[in-house]
C-alpha positions, 0 to 999 in steps of 0.5 A: 907968753900970755896972749890977752884978747879983749872981746869984741862982744862983751868986752871981758879980757881973756889970757891964754898962755901960748908960745911966743914965737908960734904966735909971731909966726901965725900972725905974719902969716906963715902957717895955719892956726891949726898946724901952730896950735894943735894943743889948743882947742878950737875956743882957744884957736879963736880967741887968738884968731878973732878975740872973740870968747867962748861964751859969746860964740855959743851965744852967738852959734848955738849947738842945735838939738 
């Protein structure tokens, strides 16, 4: 399925293809996101968890030099 999340910071709608059964399990609290979605990177998992897009996340928490 295509999961859509509107970033609560910038308002951009982001789309991500995910397994709908795994998403239902996660939303119901039946597993950790890292275990259910090992194929997704950290930014994609964050989108599912909080809706925050990678651009806004990086602006809020910049990498230290």
